[in-house]
N, C-alpha and C positions, 0 to 999 in steps of 0.2 A: 597401386596402393590406395586403400580406402581413405577418403577425406573425412576425418572425424571433427575437424575444427574449421570454422568459417569466420573470417575477419570482417570488421566493419569500421568505418570512421574516415575522417578527412575527405569526405565527398565520394567515397568509394566503398564497395562491399562485394564479398564473394557470393552472397545470397540475394534473394528478392522476396517480395511479399507472398508470392504463390508457393514458396517452399516451407510453409508452416508445418507440414507433416514431419519434416526433417529438422527444422530449426525451432520449432515451437512458434506460437503466435508472437511472443515478445521478440525473439531473435530475428524472425522473418521481418517484422515491422521495424526493428532497429536498423536492419540492413537496408530496407526500403527507404526509410527516412534519410539515412546517410547517402543513399544513391541519388535522391532528388535534392540534395544540397542543404538539408536542414542541419542545425548545429548539434550533432550527436557526439558525446564523448567516445573516444575510440575503445574498442574492445573486441571480443570474440565469443563465439557460441560453440559449445560442445553439444553435438546433435542428440536427438532423441534415441538414435541407434546406439549411442554409447550407454544410455540408460538401459536399454533392452539387454545389451551384452553384460552390463553391470549386474543385473539380476540373474541372467541366465548362467553366468560364470561365477556366481557366489561372491559378489562384490569385488570382482577384479576387472581391470580395464584392458582394452586392446593394447597390444605391445607397442604399436606406433603412437599411442595417444600422448605420452609424455614429451616425445620429441616434437610433435605438432604443437602442443601447448607452449613449449619453450620458444618455438619460432614465432607463434602468435603474440606471446608476451613481449618478445623483442620488438615486434611491430608496434605494439601499444606504447612501448617506451620511446620509440623513434617518433611516433605521432604526437606524444604528449610532451616530449622533451624532459622526461623524468625517468628515473631508474628504480626498479623494484628492489626494495631493501637497502637502498643507498642511504648513507648517513648524512648527506648534505642536501640532496634534492629528491626525496623518496616519492615513488609512485605508489598511491594507495588505490585499492580496488574494491568494487562491490561485486558480490557473487549472488545471483538471483536465479530463480527457477523460471520456466517458461513452457508450459504445455501447449499443445496446438489449440485446445479450447481454453478460454479464460476461466481461471479458478482463483478469484481474488482472495489473497491472504491465506490460502489453504496450505501452501508449501513455504519452505524456509528461505530466509535471506540473511546475508552477512554483510555489513557495511564497515568501511574504514580499515579493511584488511590490509595488513603489512605494517601496522604500528607495533613498535616495541620500545624498549627503554632508550634506543638510539635514534630511531626515526621520529619519535615524538619530539625529541629536542630539536631536530631539523625542521619539523613542521611548525613548531613554536617560533623558531627564528625566521622562517620563510614568511609566515603569516603576520608576524609581529604581535601575536596574541597568544600568550602562554595559556590563558584560560581556555580558549577555543581548542588548543592542541590537547590539553589533558581532559577536556570534556569529550572530545572525539575518542580519545584513548579509553576512557572509562566506559563509554557506550560500546566500544569494540569488545573489550574484555567481557562485558556483561552479555552481549549478544552472542559472541563466539562460545562462551561457556554454556549458555543455554542451548544453542542450536547444535554445536559440534560435540561438546563434551557431556551434554545431557545433565547439567546441573540445574536444579530448580531455581527459577528467577527470584523466588521469595527470599533466598539467602542474600542476594545482592540488594534487594529492595529494603531489607532491614538495615543493611550497612549504610545505604543512601539515607535513610530516615535518621540514623544516628549522626551522620555527618551534618545534616541540617539542624539537628538539635544542638550539637556542639557549637555551631555557628550562630544559633538563635534565629534561624530563618524558616520559612515555610515552603518556599518554591526552589526547584532545582537550580534555576538560573541565578539565584542569589548567592550560591556558593562561589567562592573565589578560587583562583588557581591552586593555592596551597591545599585547600580542602579536597579538590579533585585529584591532586597528585597523591595525597595520602589515601584517598578513596581507591585509587588504582592499586596501591600496595595492599590495602585491606581485601579487595576483590581477589588478587592473586593468592594471598594467604588462604582465603576461603576455598579457592580452587584446589590448593594442595591438601587441605583438610578433607575435601570431598572425594578426591580421586587418587590421592597419594602421589601425585606428579606435579611438577611445576607447569605453569601456563606456557604454551609454546612461544618462543621468541623468534624462531626462524621463519621469515615470511613465506618461504616455499612450503614448509610444513603446514603453515596456516592455510595457504591456498588449497592444498590437496585435501586437508581436513574439511574445509568449507564445501569444496566440490562434492566430496563424498556425502556430506550431510544433506546437501540439496537433493542429490539423487535419491538418498534414503527417504527424504520427506514425501516422495511420490507415494509411499506406502504407509504414511502416518494415518492415524484414525480419522482426523478431520478431512484429509484428502480423500480417503476411501468413502466417507459419508457424502461428501460433495459429489463425487463421481456417481455414486448410486442414485442420488437425488436428481442428477442431470444426465443420466444415461451416457456417461463418458467411459469408454472401454479402458480397462486397466493396461491392456497391451500397448496403448499409445505411448506411454512413458512421458518423461519431461526432458526438455533441453536445459542446459545451464549456461547463463550468460555472465561472463566476466568482463568488467568494464571499468575504465578509469574513473575514480571518484571525482565528483564536483560537489562543492559544499554550499549548502543553503544556510549554514549556521556559523558563518565566519564573521558576521557583524550586521549592522543595520542596512548595508547595501546588498544583503543577500536574503534569499527567500526560497521557499519551496511550495509547490501547489499542485492541485488536481483540477482538471476542467473538462467539461463536455462541450462540444462544438454547438449543441442545441440542448434545450432543457429536457432532461431525461424523465421528468415527471409528467409534463403536459405536452411536450413536443414543440413548444414555441421556439422560433428561430432567434434565441437569445444566447449569448456567450455566458455560460453557466459554470461556476466553479468557486473554489476557495484557495486561500494561501495563508501561509504564516511567514512572517519576517523572522530571520535569524533562527531557522529550525531545519531539521532534517525530515525527509519524506515520511518516515513512519509516524512523525508527530501529527501530521494531517490526517492520515487514514485511521490511526488508532483512536482518534477522538479524545485524546488526553487534554488537549487545548482546544477551545472553541475558536475556529479559524475566522479570517476576514474574507469579505466578498471580493470577487474580481472586479465587478463594475459598480459604478455609482447607482445605477438603476436597481441592482439587486440589494445593495446596502440599504437604500431608502425603503424598498419593499419589505425587507425583513426587520426594519427598525433598528438597525445596528449603528452604534456610535463610533465603531472602529473604522478608520479610513479604508477605502478599497484600493486594490492594486492600480486601478485607473488614476487614482489621486496620488498614491505614494510614489509609484514609479511609472509616470505617464509614457516615457519613451519605450520602456520594456513592454508596457501594456500594448502599445501600438504594434510593436514587433510580434507580440504573441497573437494579436488579432490577424496579422497577415499570415502567420503560420496556420491559424485556425482555418482560414479560407483556403489555403493551399492544400491542407490535409483533406478537407471535405471534397474539394474538387478532384483530388487525386484518387481517394478511396470511394467516393460517391456514396458515402454513408456518414451518419453521425459518429464522431470519434470521442473516445475517452482518452485524455492525455495527461501525462505527468511531466512536470518541468521543474527545473532548479535555476535559480539565479545566483551566480557567484560573482561578487564584486561588480555588479551592474552588467554582467554578461549572461544572456539567456541560453540554456541548454535544454534540449528535448530528451527525456529519458524513456518515454514510452508512448505509443499510440495503439489503440485497439478499437474494434467496433464496440460502441457504448451500449451497456445494458439499459433497458428502458421499460416503462410501464406499457400496458396495452393501449391506453389513450395516447401516449407519446408515439408509439410505433405507428398508429394509424395517422396521426397528424404529420409526422416526419415523412412518411411515405407519400402522402398526398402533396405536401409542400415541395418535396424534391422532384416529384413528377411535374408539378406546375412550373418549377424553376428550370426544368430541362436537364437536371442532373442525371435522372434516371427515366426510363420509359414507364408507361402506365402498366405494362405487363410485369416489369420488374417490381413496381410498387406493390402490385397484387401478390407477387410471390413472397414478398417480405412479411405479409400478414399471416403468421403461422396459426394453426387451429387452436393451440393452447392459449393464444391471446384472447380468444372469444370468451374463455372462462374468466379471465381477469376483468373483462369489460362488464361482466355480470356480478362482480363483487359488491357487497353491500355498501350503502352510504348511510349517514345519519339522516333521520327524518327532519327536514328543515322546520317543521311545525312543533317538534317535540321540545319540551322544556329541558334546559341543560344547566348543570352547575359546572362551570369551568374551574378546574383546579390547577391547571398548568398550561402554559403556552410554549411551544418550541417551533422548530423548523419543520416544514412539511416534507420530510425526506422521502416518503413513499406514500401515495395517496390511498384512500379507502377508509373504511370504518371497521371496528372490531369491538367485541365485548367479551368479557371473561374474567375469571379469578386471577388476581395478581400473583405472580411467582417471581422469585429473585435469582434463580439459577437455571441454566440450560438443562441440567439433569432433572430438576423438578418439573420443568415444562414438558419434557418427554414423558416422564413417569405419569403425570396427571393426564396428559393428552391420551396416553394409552388406555387410561381408565374411563375415557369418554368425556372428560371435562374440557371446556374451552378455557384457555389461559392467555394472559397477557404477560409477556416477559419484560420486566422492568429491571434495568441495570444502570449503574453509573456510566459504563461504557461496555461495549461488547468486544470480543476478540474472535479470531478465526476458530478458536476452540469451542465457541458457542454455536457452531453451525447447526448442530442437531436440535438445539433449543429454538433457534430462529425458525427452523422448519416446522417444529411442533406447535409453536404459538400462533394464535390468531392475529397478533399485532405486537409491536415492539415500541417501548419508550425508553430513551436514554437521557441521563442528566447532562452528559457532556457530548461533544462532537458536533459535526455539521452535516451539510448535505452530501458530502463525498466521504463520510466516515464508513468504516467497515459495515456497520449495521445498516446504514442507508443503502449502500450498493447491493448488499446481499438481499435485503428486504425487497428492493425494487425488482431484482431478478426472480424472486420467488413470488411476487405479487402480494406481499404482506404490507399492510399499512405500518408506517413507522414515523414517530415523532422524535426528533433528535435535538439535543441541547436544551431540554426542558428544565433548565436549572432553577426555575422559579418555584419548584415544588420540592419539598423535602419529605421523604417517606419515612414514617416510623416503622422500620422493618420488624422489630420485636412485637410491637402491638398488632401489626397486620397479621404476622404468623399466628399469634395467640388467638385472635378473634376470627380470623378468616375474612375480615373486611378491611378495606384500604383505609389506613390512618396516615394523614398527611398534614403539613402546615406550609403556608407560604413563606418564602425566604425574603 
C-alpha cells in the first residue's frame, strides 16, 4: 500500500530533510527538526503525490488516504495528550502548505482548526482566558471563511470595525470577551447570508475542507505568478502539513517570531529577526503590527524603544540561540526559522534555507568557508549567476543632494526611482507601458506579488524586516523600505497631480 501520510513529533519522524520532493520543503524540515530533537509540535504531512492525484482525478483523493489520516491524527492526539473535537480537552490544528521550493505567502493556511461552540468553551476553561479563546475562534471563522468557503474578507473586516466602534476603541486587542463572542455570532450570520449554509461545526468536516483548500491553492493566481517568476514547475505540487496548534497569543508569556540565523541583507553573522508578544504568526509576516527586535544590538541599531526578546525573555532567547547554532551546523547554510513561545515554552514551527541578497550570499559563502562549515568549492557553487545581476543594482550617489521624507527599516538593499503607485495592478499596468514605478502600500499581501515584481522598489508604512514585502523583495533583488510610518502620503493629491504629496507624522 502506498504511504500517503508521514508522521513527525516527539523526537521521531517518518521522513527526513532529503525527502522534500515528496514531503515538500516544510514537511521535510519539520521531520528533520523532530529527528534531531528540536521541540516541534506533533503533526503529519500529506505528500505532494496526493496533490498530483488530487488534480489528475478531478479533486478526489486516493482511497487509502482517509484511513491513513485517521491513524496519523490518533498519533498526534497521543503525543499531545489532547483529543480532536473533545469538549473538555480539545486538540486544535494548523493546516499549512509546503511545496518543495519555498513560496512564502503564496498558498493558503488555516489556523485554530477544530474550534466550535463546544470546544471554544473548553479552550476558555483550560487557558483561564475567555477573551483569548473567543479571539482565537473569531480568527478561525474569518480565516476558514476566506480560505475554504471563498467569502470576501471585507465582509468580516466591516463587522470587526463595527464591533470596535460599539466599544469605542481603535485596536483589535482592546475588544473584550463579550465583544468577540458577539463578533463570532455576527461572522457566522454573514457566512449564512453569503453561501446559504451554516458555518461547519464538525471538526472533521473542517479538517477536510481545509486540506482541500490548501491543495487547491497550488493553482491560485498568486501561486501561478510566483512559479512563473521563479521557474517552478506546476507538476511539482504541494504537500499539506497538519500540526498541533501552539499559541503565541495566550498572554504576556507568549510570543511568535521569525528569524534568520544570519543577516539576509548584508550577510553579517548576526542573529537577525523579529517577534511580537501575545500574537499569532500571521501578525508578524503580514506587517500589520510593527514587531520588536530579537537582540539588544538590533534594537539599538534601528533606534527602537521597544524591548528586544533578549531583554523580555532572556532564558528563551538563550535557548533560541542554541537552536540557531544547531540548525546552521546541521544544514550548513543560513536558515529562515519560525518559532512560537507558549507560556514560556519554545516551539519550532519551520526552518528553510533563507532567501538573501547577492551581497549577503557572497558574504555568507565566504564566512562559512572560513568557519569550516563548508568547503571553498561548495562556497563557489552557492554563488549563482543571477546574483551577479543583483550586485550591479544601482545605489544612490553619495554626493547628490537628498530631501529625506521618510525613514524606515532597510528591508532589502539598493536604490530605485520612479513614479509612485498605490496598487499592484497599477504597478503592472504602468510598467508594461514602459514607466518605472515605486509601489507604496500601507502593507503588502501575497496577492501583490505581480506588483512587487513590476515595481523598481517598495515602500510600506507598516511591517518589519521579516514582513511579506521584505522577504519577497529580497528574493527578487528589489530595494524595500518597511515600517516607514513617519510619512503620510496624500493619495488623492498624488493621483491628481502625478507628483508625490506627503507630510510628516
